[in-house]
C-alpha positions in Angstrom: -16.6 0.4 -20.6 -14.9 -1.4 -17.8 -14.4 -0.3 -14.2 -11.6 -1.7 -12.2 -11.0 -1.2 -8.5 -7.5 -0.9 -7.1 -7.4 -1.6 -3.3 -4.9 0.3 -1.2 -2.2 -1.6 0.6 -1.1 -1.3 4.2 2.1 -2.6 5.9 1.0 -4.3 9.1 4.7 -4.4 10.0 7.8 -3.2 8.3 11.3 -4.2 9.5 14.3 -2.5 8.0 17.5 -4.4 7.4 21.0 -3.6 6.2 21.7 -1.7 2.9 22.2 -3.9 -0.1 25.0 -3.4 -2.7 22.4 -1.8 -5.0 21.8 0.9 -2.3 18.4 -0.3 -1.3 17.6 -2.1 1.9 16.7 -5.6 3.0 13.1 -5.6 4.2 10.7 -7.9 5.9 7.2 -6.7 5.7 3.6 -8.0 5.9 1.4 -6.4 3.3 -2.4 -6.5 3.3 -5.0 -5.0 1.0 -7.9 -2.9 2.4 -11.2 -1.7 1.2 -10.1 1.8 0.2 -10.1 1.9 -3.6 -9.0 3.9 -6.5 -11.3 3.3 -9.5 -10.1 3.0 -13.1 -12.6 3.5 -15.9 -11.2 1.9 -19.1 -12.8 2.7 -22.5 -11.6 2.1 -26.0 -9.9 5.2 -27.5 -8.0 6.5 -30.5 -4.7 6.3 -28.6 -3.5 5.1 -25.2 -4.2 7.9 -22.7 -4.1 8.2 -18.9 -6.3 10.8 -17.2 -5.9 11.4 -13.4 -7.3 14.7 -12.3 -5.3 16.4 -9.6 -2.1 14.3 -10.1 0.6 15.8 -12.2 3.6 14.2 -13.8 4.3 10.6 -15.0 1.8 7.9 -14.0 2.6 4.3 -13.3 -0.5 3.3 -15.2 1.0 4.8 -18.3 4.2 2.9 -17.7 2.3 -0.3 -17.2 0.4 0.2 -20.5 3.6 1.0 -22.4 5.3 -2.1 -20.9 2.4 -4.2 -22.0 2.7 -2.9 -25.5 6.5 -3.5 -25.5 5.8 -7.1 -24.4 3.5 -7.6 -27.4 0.1 -7.0 -25.9 -2.3 -6.2 -28.8 -5.3 -4.8 -27.1 -7.0 -1.8 -28.7 -6.0 1.8 -27.7 -7.5 2.8 -24.4 -8.3 5.8 -22.3 -7.9 5.1 -18.6 -9.5 7.6 -16.2 -8.4 7.3 -12.6 -10.6 8.4 -9.7 -8.2 8.8 -6.8 -9.4 7.8 -3.3 -6.1 6.4 -2.0 -4.0 9.3 -0.7 -1.2 10.3 -3.0 2.5 9.8 -1.8 1.1 8.6 1.4 2.6 5.2 2.0 -0.4 3.2 0.8 0.8 2.2 -2.7 -1.9 4.0 -4.6 0.0 4.4 -7.8 1.3 0.9 -7.6 -2.3 -0.4 -7.0 -3.5 1.4 -10.1 -0.7 -0.1 -12.3 -1.4 -3.5 -10.9 -5.1 -3.1 -11.6 -4.3 -2.5 -15.3 -2.1 -5.6 -15.4 -4.9 -7.7 -13.9 -7.4 -6.3 -16.4 -5.1 -7.0 -19.4 -3.5 -10.3 -18.3 -0.3 -11.1 -20.1 2.5 -13.7 -19.6 4.9 -10.9 -18.7 2.7 -9.3 -16.1 4.8 -10.3 -13.1 8.0 -9.3 -14.8 6.5 -5.9 -15.7 5.2 -5.5 -12.2 8.6 -6.0 -10.7 10.2 -3.6 -13.1 7.6 -0.9 -12.3 8.4 -0.9 -8.6 8.7 -2.9 -5.4 5.0 -2.3 -4.4 3.5 -3.4 -7.7 3.9 -7.2 -7.6 2.2 -7.5 -4.3 -0.9 -5.8 -5.6 -1.4 -8.1 -8.6 -3.2 -10.4 -6.2 -4.3 -8.2 -3.3 -4.2 -9.8 0.1 -1.9 -10.8 2.9 1.7 -11.4 1.6 5.1 -11.6 3.2 7.5 -9.4 1.4 11.3 -9.9 1.7 14.4 -8.7 -0.2 13.4 -5.2 -1.3 9.8 -6.1 -0.5 9.2 -7.6 -4.0 10.0 -11.2 -3.1 6.5 -12.4 -2.1 5.1 -15.4 -0.3 1.4 -16.0 0.5 0.8 -16.3 4.3 -2.3 -17.0 6.3 -4.7 -14.1 6.8 -4.0 -12.2 10.1 -6.6 -12.4 12.9 -9.8 -10.4 12.3 -9.2 -6.7 12.3 -10.2 -3.3 10.7 -8.4 0.0 10.3 -9.1 3.6 10.5 -7.0 5.6 8.0 -5.9 9.1 8.8 -4.4 10.7 5.6 -2.3 13.8 6.2 -2.5 17.0 4.1 1.0 16.7 2.7 3.2 14.0 1.0 6.4 12.4 2.2 9.1 11.3 -0.2 9.9 7.6 0.3 13.5 8.2 -0.7 13.8 11.0 1.9 12.3 8.7 4.6 14.9 6.0 3.8 17.7 8.5 3.9 16.6 9.7 7.3 16.3 6.1 8.5 20.0 5.7 7.5 21.0 8.9 9.2 19.2 7.7 12.4 20.8 4.2 12.2 17.4 2.4 12.2 18.4 -0.8 10.3 18.4 -4.1 12.1 21.1 -6.7 11.9 20.6 -9.4 9.2 20.2 -12.2 11.8 17.4 -10.3 13.6 15.7 -9.6 10.3 15.8 -13.4 9.5 14.3 -14.2 12.9 11.4 -11.8 12.3 10.9 -13.3 8.9 10.5 -16.8 10.4 8.0 -15.6 13.0 5.9 -13.8 10.4 6.0 -16.8 8.1 4.5 -19.0 10.9 1.6 -16.8 12.1 0.9 -13.2 12.6 0.7 -11.8 16.1 -0.4 -8.2 16.7 2.7 -7.9 18.9 4.6 -7.9 15.6 3.0 -4.6 14.5 6.1 -2.4 14.2 7.2 0.1 11.5 10.9 0.7 11.6 10.5 3.6 9.2 8.2 5.4 11.7 10.9 7.3 13.6 12.3 8.6 10.3 8.9 9.8 9.1 8.3 11.5 12.4 11.7 13.1 12.3 10.9 14.6 8.9 7.3 15.5 9.8 6.7 15.7 13.6 3.2 16.9 12.8 2.2 13.3 12.2 2.5 12.5 15.9 -0.9 14.0 16.9 -2.7 11.7 14.5 -1.1 8.6 16.2 -2.3 9.9 19.5 -5.8 10.7 18.2 -6.2 7.2 16.7 -5.4 5.6 20.1 -7.7 8.1 21.9 -10.5 7.1 19.6 -10.1 3.5 20.6 -7.5 1.9 18.3 -5.6 -1.0 19.9 -2.5 0.1 18.0 -1.5 3.1 15.8 1.4 3.2 13.3 2.6 5.2 10.4 1.7 3.3 7.2 4.8 2.4 5.1 7.0 5.4 4.6 4.1 7.7 5.6 2.7 10.1 6.2 -0.6 8.3 6.5 -1.5 7.0 10.0 -3.5 3.8 10.5 -5.2 2.7 13.7 -5.7 -1.0 14.1 -8.8 -2.5 15.7 -8.5 -6.2 16.4 -11.3 -8.7 16.9 -14.7 -9.5 15.5 -16.0 -6.1 16.5 -13.1 -4.3 14.9 -15.1 -3.1 11.9 -17.8 -1.4 14.0 -15.2 0.1 16.4 -13.2 1.4 13.5 -16.2 3.0 11.8 -17.3 4.7 15.1 -13.7 6.0 15.5 -13.6 7.3 12.0 -16.9 9.2 12.7 -15.4 10.8 15.8 -12.1 11.6 14.2 -13.5 13.3 11.1 -13.9 16.7 12.8 -10.1 16.9 13.3 -9.2 14.7 10.3 -11.8 15.3 7.5 -10.4 12.5 5.3 -10.6 9.9 8.1 -12.1 6.6 6.8 -12.6 3.1 8.1 -11.7 0.0 6.1 -11.6 -3.7 6.3 -9.2 -6.2 4.9 -9.9 -6.8 1.2 -10.6 -10.4 0.5 -12.0 -10.1 -3.0 -9.8 -12.6 -4.9 -10.6 -12.2 -8.6 -13.3 -9.7 -7.8 -10.4 -7.2 -7.3 -12.6 -6.2 -9.1 -13.9 -5.6 -12.6 -17.3 -4.6 -13.9 -18.2 -4.3 -17.5 -20.9 -1.8 -18.5 
C-alpha cells in the first residue's frame, strides 16, 4: 500500500486580464502550496477504481488514471481511496491536487501533457511550491519563495462554481488591460511583495455570495495582516507575515474555530519530492 499526500494550493494574488479568443481569460497569478493535505491510499486491485466518500460525480483522479492508461502506462490495476481534507469546490484546487498526486506517484513521460489536459490548476501541483502562472494560469515559471508567512484557512459551508465567478467578473467588468497585466507579471517575476496580495475575482465571489464578507473581517480581527478570498472562492485565507507568522496563525485558528469550525492554520509546503509518498 502507498499513501500519497496532495497539498492544497492558494493564490497569493490573482490578476484578471482580457478574455481570450477561446473564451477564457488571461491571468497572472502566484500559486503556492500549503500544508493542508488530501491523502490518497493506493493499493493493487482487480480494476482501476476511485473511492472518495462524500464526493459524488466524476473525479479528476479517475481521469488522470485513464489518461495514463491511454498514454501506455502499464502499472497494475489500482484502487485509490481519497480522504478529503481540502475543501471541495472552494478555490483551493483539491481535485487538481489529487490528480497531480497520482501523476507524481506514477511518473510517465506524458505527465505534464496529461496535467495540462486535465485542467489549468493541475500542472502547477505536479511540483508543489511557489510558481508564477500566466496565460490561463497553466503557463508556469518557478519564482523565489515569498517572504516567511503562514495562513489561516476559513472554509465556507457551501461551494462556488468557478465558471459562475468568472461570468460575474465579466458582468462587473473586473478585467485589467493587457498592458497592466504585463506590468504586474514583471513585478511578480522579480520578487514578491505582500503589497501585491490582490484577488481580482474577489468582488465577483462576494457579489454571488455576500455571506463570505464576515469571514474576511473575522480573519483580520483575529490578527491576520491581510485577508482575501482564495482563487474563485468561497474559502477565505488570512495571511500572517514574518517569522512569527506560524504561531500567530495557529492562535488565530484556535480563536476562530468557534465561529468557523473548520478553521485551520497552515504553512507553505516546501516538501520537494516528499510531496509525499510512504510505502507500507
